[in-house]
C-alpha positions, 0 to 999 in steps of 0.5 A: 946280239947272238943266237944260241945253238946246241947240237943236241937240240937238232939242226935249225933249233935255237935257244928261245924264250917261250911265254907260258902265261906268266913268265918267259921260259928258256926253251929250244925252238926253230930258229927265226927272227923273233926277239926271244932268240936275240941274246947278249953276252956281257962279262960278269965281273973283272975276271971276264972268264964268265959272262951274263946272258940277257935277252932282248924280250926281257930287257937288261935287268933279267939274266939267264940263270940255272937254279934248283927245284925243290926236288933238286933237279936243275932248271934254267930260267930268267931271273933279275940280274945279280952277281950270283953263281947261277948267272955266270956262264962260261963260254968255250969253243968246241 
C-alpha cells in the first residue's frame, strides 16, 4: 500500500476518497490513517509501463480513472476496473 502526494496540494496533504453521499470521490485531504488514503498500484497489462490504482475502501474491483464531463473538462473518479486508457497511470520519478 502507498499514500499518494502531490506537491501542488500542499505539505501534509494526501489523495483520499471522500464520501459525497452516493460515491467516494478522489480529493486531497490532510494525511492520516484512514483506508481512503491506502492505495495499491498494480501493473496494467504485460508491458508494465502503466499501472492501475485501487483503494482499500472501494475494494479490488474499482480503479482510479480519468474521464471527461459533458463539457469536456477532466474529472478524476473511481470506476469499475477494466482495460481502459483512462485507468492506466504512468508513474515517473521527479
